Phi, psi and omega in degrees: 000318180298316177296320179297320181297315182295316180295325176295316174300317180297318181296319181293320179293325179288323178295318177298318179297318178297321183295312181296322179292320177299312178300318179298316181292325181290318180297327181273356185055043189296331186249016179289135172260133184250122176269125184298140169235113187263159176248154188294333183212103179233139181219147174292145177282126182292131176095001174253110182233340189236033175113147176215056195300323178223152183222130178233124185247126175284158178304336180276359179095357173282129179242131175266135179232126172273131190222147175089027181295133171243124187221138183310128175084002183242136183299147173230128176277350176226065186299332186260004179249148174289163175289175183204159171254125181255155177238135183227129175267107186282357176279343180285152182292321180230075193284139173242184180242158169228148182279131176283130174286137179255124183240173179094209192289338180270079183276334182270101181263005185298331181253014180292123188217074190288143180237250179287144180227162177204154176243152173224131178246123187276186181297331180268012182067014174287132183258124178248133175252118177256133193230125168286131184238145178235065176297128181050036176063024172261190184228128171221166170244123178260131180255122179238154169251125185280125177253096191296314183296320177279352185050056181216166177242118179271112184293134184249320189192149170249128183247128173230148178196150183294338177272005179238057187276335187214065188287151177234297183229169189212148168225121184280136175236013179183174179297331179227020182241134185199163162255144179217145177264138168256119185280347178226157173272316183276161178260319180296127184306320180296314178293326177300317180301313181290324176303316177292316184298314181280356176071034178287113181275069185248358180289163188205173179245138180242142168260128180235134166218162178302338182260339186204137176226126181205159174289129186256333179201151182208175179088038181254144174268083184071079172294129186239256184290149177217141181208172181232149182291157179304329179276358179072014182269339188228144176244131180253131181230126179268130173256097193303305190278350172261357176063041184230152172242125181257134178250119180246140169277131182265127180259171184295336179266012173079003174285158180239139178239123181293125179260312182203162172239127180254116176262122185279110185242151169055035184294335181251021177253181181287342180233066179290155179281339174235165181277128178264115185257340178207139175202147174203164197261016178104355180282340178256304179239147175241126173079046178301139184228347184201151171216131182231149184240139173214114174048054174078008175247143179248126177249117184249127179250165181227162182293315191226356190250218185272190174228151183236141181237119190232156171268130178278000000 
């Protein structure tokens, strides 16, 4: 009986492992086949070789690009160089990028490791760039003021908080005010791996201001991208491994109320629920992470690879 019990438990354990592995592979779209959808005119962005993980475009066509992200388990083409913020003018006929010089109190750039970025323009038209940073694989938010004439970023402040342990993306709602996604609940990489594998929907979104920091939304299976509607009324949160977009109403006191959840279905079939404008199977770009549009142009970024500039 004892042997039977042990064998039964082993069998149940193996079955549970297989079920979780199958679920994990499905959540990762591990066996998805991608049928290319091409655009008429696409070119690599000159000067982007080691990633363009996030892109933020100002109304005047200036685009900020975070480059050089180093993340556990992800390839880096420049492992010995710090990350950087690039600037691209989308009004140019053949735009390239230039690296923005960082000045001010953040003089040590050896551990600069930018991830998600967001801009905020105040009443005086001063532009602030908020950057998720992973120095030594920790999480901070760096606040910069954009100096357009000097083509530089003036460092203003470094933000750390216990509710910002595993930051991914950010959307600014003030010079030092933002919503940010924590893509994991745990900090330890080993526990993070099990969190993802078991499908623990424990990641969450935080609202931060100098006066108040609190969880604004929770229960996500890898909260990833976050953005806000042009009128500032709604916040969009992508739940990566559940393949969902959550739409929240933003209130005057900065709380969020869930309005709807959009599940992206049949994206690669003949009848998708959303319009598919570009797709490719990895022969051109690897690890796409962001897409932004400006005046009929599409800018596509990647976690660790190149960037693509296309006509819609």
